N, C-alpha and C positions, 0 to 999 in steps of 0.2 A: 422341860425347864426344871432345874434343881435349885432348892432354896439354899443360899449361902449365908451362914451366920456371921455377923460383922465382927464378932470378937471371940477370944478363946473360951471365955466363961459365959457364952451366949445361952440363954435359957428362954426361948420364945414363949409367949403367952398362948393360952388355948385358943383365943380368937385368931391370933396370927396363924396358928397351925391349921385351923379350920379354913381360913382364907387360902392357905397354901394348897390344901387338899382340893378345894373347889377349882383353883387355878389349874391344877394338874388334870382334873377331869375335863375342863374346857379344852385344854391343850390336846388331850387324847381324842376328844370328839372332833376337833378341827383337823387333826392328822388323818383320822379315818375318812372324813369327808373329802379331804384332798386326794387321798388314794383312790376313792371311789369316783371322783369327778374326772380323773385323768382318762380312764377308758371311755367314759361317756363323751368327754370332749373330743377324743380321737375318733370315736364312732360318729359323732355329729359332723366333724370335719370330713370324714369319709363319705357320709351320706350327701353332704353338700357337694363334694367333688364328683360323686357318682351322678347326682342330679344334674350338675353342670355338664358332665360328659354326655349324659343322655339328651339334655336340651340341645347341645351342640350337634350331636348326631341327628336328632330330629330336625333341626334347622337345616343342616346340609342335605338331609333326605328330602325335605320340603322344596329346597331350591332345585334339586335334581328332578323332582317330580314336575315342577313348574317348567323347567327347560324341556322336559320330555313332551309335556302338553303343548308348549309353544311350537316345538318341531312338528308335532302331528298336525296342528292347525295350519301351519305354513304349507305342509304337504297337501292337505285337503284344499287349501286355497289355490295352490298351483294346479292341482288336478282339475278343479272346477274351471279355472281360466282356460286350460288347454282343451277341455272337453266341450265347453259351451261358447267361449268367445272366439277362439281361433277359427273353428270351422265356419261359424257364421260370418266372420269377417272375410273369408275367402270364397263364400258362396253368394251368388247373385240371384235375387228373387225376380222371376219373370212371370207376369200375370197376363192372361189373355182370355178372351171371350170364346165360349163354345162355338164351333163352326168358323171361328176366325183364324188368326195365325199369330205366331210369336217368332221373335228373332233371338237366337242365342249368339251373342257377340263374342269374338275371341280377341279383338283389339291387338292383333299382331302387326308389327311394322315390317315384317319380312315379306318381300315381294317375289320370292322364288317359288319353287315347287314345294307345296305343303302337303304332308300326309295327315289327313283329318279323320278321326274316329270318334263317334259319339256313342256313349254307353249309357244305357238306362237299366240300372241294377245289374243283372247278369246277362242282359240281352244287348245286342248291337242295334242301335237305332240308325246309324249311318256308318257306312264303310263295308268292308268285306263281311260276308255272312250276315247280311242285314236281316233282322227279324221281319216276319210277314206283317206284323202289326203296323210297321212303319214303312212298308213298301210303297213307293210312289208319293210319300207325304213329306219327306225331308229333302230339301234342296239347298245347294250351296249358293251363297250370295257374296260377291266380292272376293276378298282374299281367303277368308276361312269362316265367315259368319254362316250360320245355318238357319233356315226357315222351316218351321214345322206347321203344316196346314193340310186339311182343316183340323182344327184342334178338337180333341175329344176329352171327356172326363177321365178316361183311362190313361191319358198322357200325363196326368198330374204326378209329381214325384221329383226325385233327385236325379239329375243328369251330370255326367262327367265328359268333357270334351278333351281329347288328347290330340295335341298338335305337335308334329315333328318338323321343325324348320332347320334343314341342313344339319341333321344329326343332333340338334338341341331340342329335347322334348320339353313340353310345357302342358300343364293341365288347367282346365277351368271347370268350376262347379256351378250348377244352377239348381234352384228350387222352383219348379213350375207349378203355378197356381191357376186353376180354371174357374171362371165365373159362369153361372147359368141363370137365366131369367125365365120363369114359368108363370103363365097366367091361366087360372083354372076357374071354372064355374062351379057353384055349389051343386053337389049331387053327382058330379062327373067323376070318372076314374083318372087319377093322375099317376103317370109313370115317371120315375126318376131314371137318370142314366146309370150305366154300370159303374160300380165303385172301383176306384184305383186299386192296384195290387198292394199298395202300402197302407191302405185304409185300416184303421184300428177301431174307430168309433165314429158315430154320427150324433150330433147334438142339434136340438131344435131350439132356436132363439125366438121367443115371442116378445110382445111388448112388456110382459110382466113376469116371465119365467124362463128358466133354462132347463130343458128336459133331455136326458139321455134316451135316444130312441133305438140305437143299435150298437152292439159291441161284437167284435170278431169271435170271441170265445163264448158269448152268451146268445148271440143272434138278436132278433128284434125284442125290444123291451117294452113295447106298447102295442095295443091292438089296433092302432090307427094305421100301422104299416105292415105289409105282408110282402113275401117274396114271390114274384111272378116272373118266371124264366130268368132268374138271376138278377132281376131289377127290383129295387124297392118300389112299392106301389101303394097308393091310397085308393081304396075301392070307392068310397063315398066321401068325396071332399066336402069339408065344412069350413066355415070362416075361421074356426080355431086352428085349422091345419096350416093357415097362412103364416108367413114369417120367413126366417132365414135358417137354412139347414147347412151345417158345416161338417165336412168330412175331414177328420184329423188323423195324423199318423201316430206312431208310438210316443214321440216326444211332445205331442200336442201341437205340432205344426199344421197349418191349414193346407189342405190339398185341393178341395173343391168347395165353393160357396154357391148354394142354390137359393135364390130369392123367389118365393112363391107369393103371388098376389091374387086376390079374389076378384072375379068378374061375374056379376049376375047376368041372367038372360036379358033383362030389360036394359041393363047398361050396355050389353053387347049390341042389342038392336039399335039403341040410341047412337052408339058409336058408329055402326054401319050407316045409319041415316045421316049422321054428321059427315061421314066420309063421302057419301053420295052427294050431299048438298055442296060440300066443298069442291067436289069434282065439277058439279054443274056450274057453280059460281065461277070456278076457274075457267070453264069453257066459255061462259058468257063474257067474262072479262077479257078472254083471249080475242073474242070477236069485236068487243066494244073498243078495246085499246087502240087498234090501228085507226079506226075512224076518229077517235079523239085526237090522235096525233095529227092526222090530216087536217082536222078542223083548226087546231091551234096553229099549224104551219100556214094555213090559208089566211087566218086572221092577221098573222104577222106580215104576210106578203101584202095584204090590203093596206095595213097601216103604213108600211114602207112606201107604197106607191102614193098614198095620200100625202105623206110627208115630202116626197120628192116633187110632187105637183105644187105643193105649197111653196117650197123653196124656189122653184122655177118661176112662179108668178111673182114672188117677192123680188127676185132679181130683175125681172122685166119692168116692174113698177118703178124700181129705183133708176133704171136706165132711162125710162121715159121722162121722169122728173128731172133728170140731169140734162136731157136735150131741151126741155122747155125752160130752163133757167137763163140767167144773164149771159152765160157763155154762148148759149144758142143764139141770142140777139147779136152779139159781137161777131160771131161766126157768119151770121146772115148779112150784116152790114159789110163785112169784108168781102163777101162774095159779090155784093152789088157794086162795090167800088171797083 
């Protein structure tokens, strides 16, 4: 800003000149500040734009990461469903008692010639090249049902039945579970049956605890069980050995359930005495029962005879009273006339 004198003969006062100088200094300071603020403002705007771009990039990256995690989770859920739910839905659990029998149904409506093959793991349980373990124990029933007997603990596991009906193949899957009941006296040796080929672990369930007693890779995990000719054995049975033993496969599925109960020597003797007494009582009842029946029938016959005699006498009495009445007099007079 320049000072303009209002007239040709303008002679400003010293105070006015001083104010003018101060005004010029302020103007110069303002100009320099404006020049310095320009780059700072542009730098600040640049930083804001860069921060905004960075935030937008981070936000898009976060959304992409969320989509990736969601896709991975969906894949895991689908895999879990396919691995666990579908096989179990198509597999039928069949449970039987040791030395009993089980039936593996096929539910086929086809009534023609059926080609039936039962597979147990890599062995053939029924069909051509049948394994020796199943020889003479698997029989066909009905259209394509198969009966397995007598049932052994080594029969537990997964079976697949292949049926070919007029060129249309169909398969059925079964999970066979075997139950075993054992009664042992204290101090005796208890032998369990052979473990199935798919056995991975054995657990002992008591009233208060769950104990791992055997694993395939580690062997026996307790001194209460030993191996005797390939069979788990308790040398000296105690009451703490009683309970439920479960043989499990790799996935934790139950193959064999063994229930062991304690029976003392006194209890066994009492049981035998009770059995003997029951047999004696049954024999006595067998002899007494016919005579009781005969007695009841005789009483009924006597009651019936007495009742018939009473009815007969009653009828005769009524007939006599009828003949002795007024009708009898009239009939007599008529006869005299």
